[in-house]
C-alpha positions as CSV (number, residue, x, y, z in Angstrom):
1,M,15.1,-26.3,9.9
2,N,18.5,-28.2,10.9
3,A,18.7,-31.4,8.7
4,I,19.6,-34.8,11.1
5,I,23.1,-35.5,9.2
6,A,24.5,-38.9,10.3
7,P,27.8,-38.3,12.3
8,R,31.0,-39.0,11.1
9,A,32.6,-42.0,12.8
10,V,35.1,-40.8,15.7
11,E,37.5,-42.6,17.9
12,A,36.3,-43.5,21.5
13,G,37.1,-40.8,23.9
14,E,36.4,-39.2,27.6
15,K,33.1,-40.3,29.5
16,A,31.2,-37.5,31.4
17,A,27.9,-37.2,33.5
18,V,27.4,-33.8,32.0
19,V,29.1,-31.8,29.0
20,V,28.6,-28.2,29.4
21,I,29.2,-26.3,25.5
22,G,30.3,-22.8,26.2
23,A,32.0,-20.9,28.7
24,G,30.3,-17.6,28.9
25,Q,28.3,-16.3,31.4
26,A,25.8,-19.2,30.6
27,G,28.1,-21.9,30.9
28,L,30.0,-20.7,34.0
29,S,27.2,-20.2,35.7
30,V,25.6,-23.9,35.2
31,G,28.8,-25.4,36.2
32,Y,28.7,-23.0,39.5
33,H,25.5,-24.7,40.1
34,L,26.3,-28.2,39.0
35,A,30.0,-27.6,41.2
36,R,27.6,-26.5,44.6
37,L,25.6,-29.7,43.8
38,G,28.3,-32.3,43.7
39,V,27.9,-33.1,39.7
40,P,30.9,-33.9,37.7
41,F,31.0,-32.2,34.3
42,V,33.3,-30.4,32.0
43,I,32.8,-27.6,30.1
44,L,34.0,-27.3,26.7
45,D,34.7,-23.8,24.8
46,A,35.9,-22.5,21.3
47,G,38.1,-19.4,22.9
48,A,41.3,-19.6,23.2
49,R,40.5,-18.4,26.8
50,V,37.9,-17.9,29.1
51,G,36.0,-14.0,28.2
52,D,37.3,-13.9,24.6
53,S,33.9,-13.7,23.3
54,W,33.7,-10.5,25.0
55,R,37.4,-9.5,24.4
56,H,36.5,-9.7,20.6
57,R,33.8,-7.1,20.5
58,W,34.1,-3.6,19.5
59,D,36.7,-1.8,21.7
60,S,34.7,1.1,23.0
61,L,32.1,-1.5,24.4
62,R,30.8,-0.8,27.4
63,L,28.2,-3.1,29.6
64,F,24.7,-1.1,29.8
65,S,24.5,-2.6,33.2
66,P,26.2,-0.8,36.4
67,A,28.7,-3.1,38.0
68,Q,26.3,-4.2,40.9
69,F,24.4,-6.1,38.0
70,D,27.4,-8.0,36.5
71,G,28.1,-10.4,38.5
72,L,27.2,-14.0,38.2
73,D,25.9,-16.2,41.1
74,G,28.6,-16.9,44.3
75,M,31.0,-13.4,42.9
76,A,30.4,-9.7,42.6
77,H,31.8,-8.0,40.0
78,P,34.6,-5.9,41.6
79,A,34.2,-2.5,39.5
80,P,32.5,0.2,41.7
81,S,28.9,0.3,41.9
82,G,27.6,2.8,39.5
83,A,30.4,2.1,36.9
84,F,30.2,0.5,33.3
85,P,32.3,-2.0,32.6
86,S,34.3,-2.2,29.8
87,K,34.1,-5.1,27.3
88,D,37.9,-6.3,28.5
89,Q,36.9,-6.0,32.3
90,M,33.8,-8.1,31.8
91,A,36.0,-10.7,30.0
92,D,38.8,-10.5,33.0
93,Y,35.6,-11.1,35.3
94,L,34.5,-14.2,33.7
95,A,38.2,-15.7,33.3
96,A,38.7,-15.2,37.2
97,Y,35.3,-16.4,38.0
98,A,36.3,-19.8,36.5
99,R,39.8,-19.8,38.1
100,R,38.1,-19.0,41.7
101,F,35.4,-21.6,41.8
102,A,38.1,-24.1,39.6
103,L,35.7,-24.7,36.8
104,P,36.6,-27.2,34.9
105,V,37.1,-25.7,31.5
106,R,38.3,-27.0,28.4
107,S,39.7,-24.1,26.1
108,G,40.2,-24.4,22.4
109,V,37.8,-26.7,21.7
110,T,35.7,-26.2,18.8
111,V,32.4,-28.6,19.3
112,D,30.9,-29.5,15.4
113,G,28.6,-32.0,16.4
114,L,26.2,-33.5,18.9
115,W,23.9,-36.7,18.8
116,R,22.6,-39.8,20.5
117,E,24.1,-43.1,20.4
118,G,23.2,-46.4,22.4
119,G,21.2,-44.0,25.1
120,R,24.0,-41.5,25.7
121,Y,24.6,-37.9,24.2
122,L,28.0,-37.8,21.9
123,V,29.8,-34.2,21.4
124,S,32.8,-34.4,18.7
125,A,35.6,-31.5,18.7
126,G,37.4,-32.5,15.4
127,E,38.9,-36.1,16.1
128,R,37.9,-35.6,19.6
129,L,34.7,-37.5,21.3
130,W,33.1,-37.0,24.9
131,E,30.5,-39.5,26.0
132,A,27.7,-37.7,28.6
133,D,24.7,-39.1,30.1
134,Q,23.6,-35.0,29.8
135,V,24.7,-32.2,27.5
136,V,23.8,-28.3,28.2
137,V,24.2,-26.3,25.3
138,A,24.9,-23.0,26.8
139,M,25.4,-20.7,24.6
140,S,22.7,-17.7,22.9
141,N,20.9,-18.6,19.8
142,Y,22.5,-15.8,18.2
143,Q,25.8,-17.1,16.6
144,Q,25.7,-16.3,12.7
145,P,26.2,-12.7,11.4
146,R,22.5,-12.2,9.4
147,I,23.6,-10.1,6.4
148,P,20.3,-9.6,3.9
149,A,21.0,-11.2,0.3
150,F,21.3,-8.2,-1.5
151,A,24.6,-7.2,0.2
152,S,26.1,-9.1,-2.7
153,D,25.1,-6.7,-4.9
154,L,26.8,-3.9,-3.8
155,D,29.7,-2.0,-5.5
156,P,33.0,-4.6,-4.4
157,Q,34.6,-0.5,-3.7
158,I,32.2,-0.6,-0.5
159,R,33.6,-2.2,2.2
160,Q,31.2,-4.0,4.2
161,I,31.6,-5.4,7.7
162,H,29.5,-7.0,10.5
163,S,28.9,-5.5,13.8
164,R,30.4,-9.1,14.8
165,D,33.8,-8.2,13.3
166,Y,33.8,-4.7,13.5
167,R,36.3,-3.1,16.6
168,N,37.4,0.5,15.4
169,P,36.9,2.9,13.0
170,A,40.1,2.4,11.4
171,Q,39.1,-1.0,10.0
172,L,36.8,1.3,7.8
173,E,37.9,3.0,4.3
174,D,38.1,6.9,4.1
175,G,34.8,8.6,3.4
176,P,31.2,8.4,4.6
177,A,29.5,4.9,6.4
178,L,26.1,3.9,6.5
179,V,25.1,1.6,9.4
180,V,22.3,-0.8,8.8
181,G,20.1,-1.6,12.2
182,A,19.4,0.9,14.3
183,G,19.3,-0.9,17.7
184,N,21.8,-0.7,20.5
185,S,24.9,-1.6,18.5
186,G,24.1,0.0,15.6
187,A,23.6,3.2,17.7
188,E,26.4,2.8,19.3
189,I,28.7,2.9,16.1
190,A,27.1,5.4,14.5
191,L,27.9,7.6,17.2
192,E,31.6,6.4,17.4
193,L,31.8,6.8,13.4
194,A,30.3,10.4,13.4
195,K,33.0,11.6,15.2
196,T,35.4,11.1,12.3
197,R,33.2,11.0,8.9
198,T,29.7,11.8,7.7
199,T,27.3,8.9,8.7
200,W,23.8,7.2,8.1
201,L,22.2,5.1,10.7
202,A,19.3,3.1,8.8
203,G,16.5,1.0,10.6
204,R,13.5,1.3,12.3
205,D,13.0,3.2,15.6
206,V,13.2,0.6,18.7
207,G,12.5,3.4,21.2
208,Q,14.8,4.2,23.6
209,V,14.2,4.1,27.7
210,P,13.1,7.3,29.4
211,F,16.1,8.1,31.2
212,R,19.8,8.5,31.2
213,I,21.3,5.3,32.8
214,E,24.4,7.0,33.3
215,S,22.7,9.8,35.7
216,F,23.2,9.3,39.0
217,L,19.4,8.0,39.8
218,G,19.7,6.1,36.7
219,R,22.6,4.3,37.6
220,H,21.5,3.6,41.5
221,L,17.7,3.3,40.9
222,L,15.9,3.6,37.7
223,V,18.3,1.0,36.3
224,R,17.5,-1.7,39.0
225,L,14.1,-0.4,38.1
226,V,14.3,-1.5,34.9
227,F,16.6,-4.8,35.2
228,R,15.4,-6.4,38.3
229,L,11.5,-5.0,38.5
230,V,10.8,-5.0,34.4
231,F,13.4,-7.7,32.8
232,H,13.7,-10.0,35.2
233,R,10.5,-10.2,37.5
234,L,7.8,-8.5,35.0
235,L,8.7,-9.8,31.3
236,T,8.5,-13.4,32.2
237,L,6.9,-16.6,30.6
238,D,4.6,-16.4,34.0
239,T,2.8,-13.1,32.9
240,P,0.7,-12.0,30.3
241,I,2.8,-9.4,29.2
242,G,5.8,-11.3,29.1
243,R,4.2,-13.6,26.9
244,K,3.1,-10.8,24.7
245,A,6.7,-9.7,24.9
246,R,8.2,-13.1,23.5
247,A,5.7,-13.9,21.3
248,A,6.4,-10.3,19.5
249,H,10.2,-10.4,19.4
250,A,10.4,-7.0,19.5
251,A,14.1,-5.5,20.0
252,A,15.1,-3.9,23.1
253,P,15.0,-0.2,23.3
254,L,18.1,1.9,23.0
255,I,19.3,1.9,26.6
256,R,22.5,4.3,26.9
257,T,22.5,6.1,23.4
258,R,19.5,8.6,22.9
259,W,18.1,9.8,19.6
260,R,19.1,13.5,20.7
261,D,22.8,12.1,20.9
262,L,22.7,10.9,17.1
263,L,21.4,14.0,15.8
264,E,23.5,16.4,17.4
265,A,26.5,14.6,16.6
266,G,25.2,14.8,13.0
267,V,24.1,11.4,11.9
268,E,21.7,11.3,9.1
269,R,18.7,8.8,10.5
270,G,17.0,6.9,7.6
271,P,14.6,4.3,7.5
272,K,15.4,0.6,6.9
273,M,17.8,-0.5,4.1
274,S,15.9,-1.9,1.3
275,G,17.9,-3.2,-1.3
276,V,20.4,-2.3,-3.9
277,R,20.3,-0.1,-7.0
278,D,23.2,0.0,-9.4
279,G,25.4,-1.1,-6.8
280,R,24.5,1.7,-4.2
281,P,22.4,1.2,-0.7
282,V,18.9,2.2,-1.4
283,L,16.4,3.1,1.8
284,E,12.8,2.6,2.0
285,D,11.8,6.2,1.3
286,G,14.2,6.3,-2.1
287,R,17.4,8.1,-0.9
288,E,20.7,6.7,-1.8
289,P,23.4,7.3,0.1
290,E,26.6,7.4,-1.4
291,V,29.0,5.7,1.0
292,A,32.2,4.2,1.1
293,N,31.5,1.6,4.2
294,I,28.5,-0.4,5.5
295,V,28.6,-1.5,8.7
296,W,25.9,-4.1,9.0
297,C,24.1,-4.4,12.6
298,T,21.5,-6.3,11.3
299,G,21.5,-9.1,13.9
300,F,22.3,-12.8,14.3
301,R,20.7,-16.4,13.5
302,P,21.2,-19.3,15.3
303,G,24.1,-21.3,14.8
304,F,23.0,-24.7,15.7
305,A,23.6,-26.6,12.6
306,W,25.9,-29.2,14.5
307,I,23.4,-30.2,16.7
308,R,22.1,-33.4,14.7
309,L,19.1,-33.9,16.6
310,P,15.2,-33.5,16.1
311,V,15.0,-30.8,18.1
312,F,13.9,-27.9,16.3
313,G,10.9,-25.7,15.3
314,P,10.6,-24.5,11.3
315,A,12.4,-21.3,11.8
316,G,15.5,-23.4,13.6
317,E,14.7,-22.5,16.8
318,P,15.3,-24.8,19.8
319,L,12.0,-26.5,21.3
320,H,12.5,-26.6,24.8
321,E,10.3,-25.7,28.0
322,R,12.5,-23.2,30.0
323,G,15.7,-24.9,28.5
324,V,14.9,-28.6,28.9
325,A,14.7,-29.8,25.4
326,K,11.5,-31.2,24.1
327,G,11.6,-35.0,23.1
328,Q,15.6,-35.3,24.0
329,P,15.8,-36.1,27.5
330,G,18.6,-34.9,28.9
331,L,19.6,-32.1,26.6
332,Y,19.2,-28.7,27.9
333,F,19.9,-25.1,26.6
334,L,20.8,-22.1,28.3
335,G,21.3,-18.2,27.4
336,L,18.9,-18.6,24.8
337,D,16.9,-15.2,24.2
338,F,14.2,-15.2,26.4
339,L,14.5,-18.6,27.7
340,Y,12.4,-17.7,30.7
341,A,12.6,-13.6,30.8
342,M,13.9,-11.0,28.9
343,S,16.7,-11.2,31.6
344,S,17.6,-14.5,30.5
345,T,20.5,-13.6,28.2
346,M,21.7,-10.7,30.7
347,I,24.7,-11.4,33.4
348,H,22.2,-10.6,35.9
349,G,19.4,-13.0,34.9
350,V,21.3,-16.0,33.5
351,G,21.9,-17.6,37.2
352,R,18.1,-18.2,37.8
353,D,18.1,-20.1,34.4
354,A,21.1,-21.8,35.3
355,R,20.4,-23.2,39.0
356,R,17.0,-24.4,37.4
357,L,18.8,-26.3,35.1
358,A,21.5,-27.8,37.8
359,E,18.9,-29.1,39.7
360,I,17.0,-30.8,37.6
361,I,20.3,-32.4,36.3
362,A,21.6,-33.4,39.6
363,G,17.9,-34.8,40.3
364,R,18.1,-37.2,37.3
365,L,21.8,-38.0,38.1
366,S,20.5,-39.1,41.5
367,S,17.5,-41.2,40.3
368,Q,20.0,-42.9,38.1
369,D,22.1,-43.5,41.4
370,A,25.1,-42.0,39.2
371,P,28.9,-42.3,40.6
372,G,30.4,-39.2,41.3
373,R,27.4,-37.6,42.8
374,A,27.5,-36.0,46.5
375,A,25.2,-37.5,48.7
376,P,22.2,-35.4,50.1
377,D,21.8,-34.5,53.6
378,R,18.9,-35.3,55.7
379,T,17.0,-32.0,54.4
380,G,17.4,-33.2,50.9
381,A,20.3,-30.7,50.0
382,Y,23.6,-31.4,48.2
383,D,26.7,-30.7,50.1
384,A,28.9,-28.1,48.3
385,P,32.3,-29.5,47.0
386,A,35.5,-28.7,48.4
387,T,36.5,-26.2,45.7
388,I,33.3,-24.2,46.0
389,G,33.5,-23.8,49.8
390,A,37.4,-23.4,50.1
391,R,37.7,-20.7,47.2
392,A,34.6,-19.1,48.3
393,S,35.9,-18.7,51.7
394,S,39.3,-17.1,50.6
395,A,38.1,-14.3,48.7
């Protein structure tokens, strides 16, 4: 659980109707919809450039969804339909999206505090401060690498690296590697490492989608059924199967890599890693792989310690109703795992959550008669700001 720590003193800073924290796909999505509704806002992001969260992932990473599912609201991804964009292509797309709609992103701003004072939210980044009526935390709840405590007992000669920091095989020492965690990241990294070294993959079987996503039917038909129907429409909080899936916290099945691919590549499969004996990794079946490297694909934990508000459950999870924080009026979360649907963390699914929160924010500001708001027309809809209309028409 996050402890509520008294914030340090900071000098008075900028005032904003809405501060959005994070300029990834979630932050840009809600920015697009806020701009469309005429809501003044600013987006704060720690990266030097929009899209850096994608640029810093491993070199060979490609998206699991074809390009036709990889665009945010208002702008399609430029890659050909059926192509699977690289991580750098996705990063460049996000940067282009921010430019096209002139979204007010402040890059290089690492937020280190969020609290309330005098009825307003205060957001700090070092000695800088923003005062806001409303705040959107547009960040995944997977921020900090999760590595088991027994990792410290491993022989110091074994090179350890988490998937967050893995880029390519050249980072590793010569010799065999053990990839711990058999989800999508672990399977893809193991397959890459197996080209140059003996490779083990330890972890439970998470299953696999029953088709090849890169086949013609996969790219143009079956993926549509999975991403649009199953992940976006069926597995939601409004359906019994969706609520069951969310409660189970089940790992996603393998999407691109198949178990057969790993077998044919010579990857040695094993159960979960259970501990360390004499400095060597031990699997649940008692085997002790002799390896020179371990790549931890063991997931992430929430990194919200900087939020100094009583809005977290016992496990450190944000307490919210479809992104609207409980007990903290004007605070929102976006981009969380299964915020409303399994697609909530996915590029094609985040827009629905973003649009809903933007409309709630606009409604609250309108009820407060906040300055800088666009006036509703006779239908109750808000006029699009000039930047959105002009950029969209010239694209």
